[in-house]
N, C-alpha and C positions, 0 to 999 in steps of 0.2 A: 647030715645038715640039720635033720631035726623038725618036726612039723612044727609051725606057728598056727594057735589056736588064736580065735576073735578074743579072745580074754588078755592077749598080752598088751600094753599098753604101749601104744607110740611113742616113738622118743616126741615126737609134736605135741606129745600131750604128757611129756615129764618121764614115760619110761627110759631104762635104758636102749642106748644107741647098737644097731648093727654092728654098725661099722667103726668102730673104735680106732683101728691101726691104719695108718697113709696106705693109698693106693704105690704098686712098684713102679720105678722112673729108671729110667739110663738114659745113657749120650748114643743121640744120634750121628757124630761125626767124630772122628778119632783120629787116628795116625795115618788110617790109610788113604784118609781124602785127604790129609794135608802132602803127603807123599805125591798124590796124582797131581797137588795144584803146583807143587814146588818143579814138578817136570815140565808141567805145564807153561809154568814164566820161564822157565830156562830152555826153552823152544825157539825165544824169543819172539814171538809170536802169537798173538789169542786169536785170530781169525782160525773159524773152524776149516776154509780151503787148505790152506799153509800148513795148519798145524796135522798133530793126530790125535788128540785128544777124543775129539766128538766122531771123529771115524772109528776107535775103538771103542768107543762109547756103542752106537747103532752096529758093528760087528758082534759086540758082545751079547745086546738087546734081540738083534736076530738072531744069533745061536741061541738062545733060551726060549725064543715063540716060535724057533723052528721056520723062519720065514727068509725070503731072500733081498728084498728090500725094506728100507724106512727111510723116513726123511725128520732129521732135526729141526724143531721150533721154537721159539722166544718161549711160550705160553701151550698149556693146552688149550686155553682159545685161539691162542695162534693157529694152532694145529687144526681145528674145527673149522676156521675159516681157510684154511691150504686146500683139505680136502676137498670143503665146497666149491673152492675156483678150481681146482685141477680138473672136479665133476662136471665144471661147464654150470654151476647153477647160475643163474642170471636175471634181471629184470622182470619182476611179474611171477617168477617160479617159485612154486609152493611146497615148503620144505614141512613135512608132519613130525612133531615132537613131541617131548614132555612138558606135562605142564607143573612136575615139580623137579627144578632142577635148579643147576646156578645160570647165571646171563650170559657164563660164557660162554653155552650151549646156543645161545642165539646170536650172540653179536656176528659171527662170520656170515650167519644167515641174511641179517637186515645188512650189515655192509656189502655184499651181494647185491643189495637190491631187491631180495628174494622176501617170501610172505613164510611169517611162521603159523603154522597151521598145529593146533592142538588137538591132541586124541588121551582118549581116558586111559586110565591105571588098572590093573589088579590089586584091589583092594588087600588082599594079601602079600605078594612080591614087590609090590610099586614102582611097578615098571609095567609099558605098555602093553596097551590089551590090541592084539592083533586083530579081535572086530572090531573094535573103533577105529585103528587104522584104517581099516577099509572102508568101513561109511567114511572117511573125511578126502578119502582120494578123488579127486576132481581132472577134468582136464587140462588143468595147470601143475599137477601135483609131478615134480621132478625126482624126489630126494625123500626119504626116513634117514633122520638122524635119532636112534635110540639111545638111552642114555641108561645104562646100567649102575641103577643106583645103589649106592652103600656095599659095593662089590659083588651084587647079587646080579647073576645074569639073566638077563631078558629073555622070551620065547623066541627063539631066533628061528628056530625052524618055518615055521608058519609067517613070519615077517619077511624072510629073504624067498617063500614063495610067493608073498602079494609082490615084491618086487620085482619076481622076474615075469611074475602075471602083464602087469602094469609098467616093466621098462622102468622100474625106480632105480636110481644108485642108493645105496644102503651105507651110513655112515656111521660106525660107534663111536660113543663119549664112551672112553672108558678110563677117567680120569679118577675115578672112584674105585674101578676093580681090576686093577692087575692081577696077576696067576689065578684072575676067575674063570672058571668050565664050566661049558655050556654041553652036556651029554660028552664028555672028553675032549670038546674042543676049547683051545684057548678061546676067551672074548678080546675081539679087537684083531682075530685072525678071519672071520666067519663075511661080515659085510666088505665092498669093495675097500673100504680104509677103518683102518682104528685109531683114533687120538686119544692120545696118554699127554696124562700131565705128569711135572715133575715141580710142581710148587711146594711150599713150604708145607701145605694142609695134605697131602697126598701119603701114601705109603711108601715112596723114597722123595728126595728133596734134592734140588739144585740150586736153592732159592727160588727161581722160577725157569722155567723150560718145557717143552712137550717134544712128543714124537707122532708121526705117522706112519702107519703101515699103509702099504700098497699090496693087496693081497690078489691082484690079477695074476703076480709074476710076471707081468710084461713090462721090460724095459721102457719100453719108451713110455709107461705110465710113470715108472719109478721118474724119469727125465721133467714130468708135466709137472710133477708134483713136486719135485728138489727146485724146480725155478720159481714154479708159484713163492716158494719160502723165500727167494731171493730175490726179487725184483728184475726177474725173468732171465736172470743169468743163465747162461748155463755154462755150467764150472766142471766138467767131467776130463778134466784133460790140463796141460799146461794152457793152451790156448782157450781162454775167454770168450763167448760169444754172447756182444750186449745189444743183441737183436730184442727191441720192444715189440713182438707181436701184438701186445695186448698188455692191459696196466695186472700191475701182482705186486705185493706191500715188501717189503724187508721185515724177514721175521727170522735172522738168524738166532741160532744159537753160537755163543761164544766159548773156546777152550777154557773157560774157567768151569763153565756148567758140566762142561764132559768130561772135565778130569774128576768133577766130584761124582759125576754119576758113574763114572766106572767106577769107583768103590762103592757108592750106594747099592747099583745094582746087583751086588757079589751079596749083600744081606737082604736080596729081595725076594729068596725063596723061603728065607727064615721067620721072616716077617710077617709073608703073607700065611704060610704055615701054622703059625702061633696064632693070628687075627680068627684063621678058620675054624681052629679046635676051640676059642674063648668062645665065636657067636654059636657054635653047635652047643656048645655045651649050655653055654644059655636058654638057648630052647627047650630042650632038652629038661633041664629043671623050672623053666615055667608053661610049659603046657600042661595043659587038662585044669590050669587055675581060674576059677569062675572071673569071666569080666576083661580076661589077659586074650590079647591076640597074636602070637609070638609072630618074628618078621620068618616069614614063609620062604624057603628056597625047595624048587621043585628036584623032586627023585632025580639022581645021575645031575644034576649039578653041583658045583661049591662055590660057595660064596667066602670073599676073600674080607669081609667088613671092615670100610672105611667106619662105619657105625652100625649100633644094633639099634634099628627101632621098634618096637613094639605097637600095638593098639589097644585100646579100652573099648569096650562096651559098658558104656555108662546105665544101661537098662537091668544089668545084674553087678554092679553095686551102689554103695550107696553114699558118695562122693562122685562130684565130677573130675574128670580129667587134671586141672589146674590146682586140686586139694592133695591128688593122688600124689602127685611131682612132687608138692612142698610135702608130705610126708614120706615120701622118699629122701629128699635131700636130708631131712633131720636124721634119717637112720644114716646118714654118711657116705647116702648114694647118691653122686652130681646125675644130675639129667636134667634137661631143658623139653620142652613141651614142643612138639610139630620139629621143622626143619628147617622149615624157611616161614617166615612170617604167614604167607597168602600163596595159593597159584600164581605163575608167572606173569599171567594174563591179566591178571588183575594190577599190576603194577602201573603207574600212572605212561611210561611209553605206550603201552600198551591202550589204555583207555584215554588216553589224549590223542592217539594214530600217530606218534610222532617219534620217528627215529632220529630225525636231524633237527635241531633245533629251529622254531618257525617255517616246519615243514610238513606236510601229511603225506611225503612220496616214501616208500611205496605201497601203504597201505591204501591209498586212493587209487591204487590201478585196479581195485577189485573193490566189493562191497560187504567185505570181511568182517566182523565184528565178533568184540571180545565180552563176552556178559558173565554175570554171574549164574553156575548152574551150569556151565559150556560142558567140563567135565566132575560131575556128580561124583565118583568114586575118590579121584583127585583130592577134592577139594572136605570131603568127607576124613581121607587119611591126615589131611592137615589139621582137622579139627578135633581127632582120636589120637593122636602119635605122642609116644614119649620116648626122648631118642637119650641112648646112653651112651658112653665110649667105651669104643674097645680099640687096647692098647698093646702093643707086643711086650710092653716092658711089666704089663700087670702079672701076677703071682696065679696059679690054681685059687689061692686062699679067696685073693680079691674077686673073682669069679664066684669062689662060695657065696664070697658075703654080699656081691649084689644079688644073686637067685636068693638068698635068706629074704635079703632087705626088700625085694619085690612081692616074695610069699609071705611075709611079715604085713605089710599092707593092706593087699590082696585080701587076707583073711579078714581082717580086723573093718574091710568096706565090706567085704558081702554079704551080699541078702541071704 
């Protein structure tokens, strides 16, 4: 790779770029998906209960994850809502979750008229800190939605211990963490429910879609989850029960989504294997650089890197995070600052306490407020992070160029 020195002129200042060649690319979809889609259309139905594609997709997923039960949904957001609804989360309940996440993690909480409560994060893994979770638990707390951000597993053992101690449900948001492992266990199989996304911005895509795993292994629990995704219809035989015991949405997956999912699922182990290898290689290549804090994966865990996010310690550098990012881009290494613009509790919905237009419900059920500084580690992460793309179609040379670019910029700006 070659050691970079402080004398090497940055591309930003007219020096040679580290990366002159394009990054590797590839096709996500091919004839495998086309074949499954044709078969779906030839069924003469695209309804999941009457066709075989969604059923096959779930059976293959269950085999891969070594579980008994899962339910398909229309999106990862829907999957989380289904899990919360089936868990009995309801009006005024508090649900603890991460302040660095997509709003898809939060929508189901609020649609159940429950109240999101944000715990702080580990500054190096970017995942929920069990000690902060414990500090946020009140008599209203009923569940924890853990977010395995960027394919990196949360610290699940202490979280599950807290859940057992306080009789809480644990829902794993695995939208970015296919095939990630916590101490040898696949994330999504540890909590009460695991929720996955198959939208176009995840490891595998069916356009949109989601999956809920039922980890109790209990048939009644499976029936409850299945029904909550389908208007509370009970479709487990030729006889369909339409008895509505309580409100449930329509979050059904279509046969077209299931068909694409069957083909995509076969590619998943290779996709995740490549991403793990590339992400771990980046960490090895930048560890020890001044001012650089790699994306930490705890020993015994496996990350499948939906993206790679490092942090800068500006006290060890002569540049700002934004200047570093621009210099890295000039070297031919695309990157973005942070992950989301700000912690989610600073969004207008929380600042205005308005989940529904012209109404403060359910926020007005409690005195909960969302102030700057609520989760200082999370806020610092977003202020200091630089996010890199990791893709299964990249080449080994692409990864070495990324490392070289980071090293070059770091050594130029080191104090």
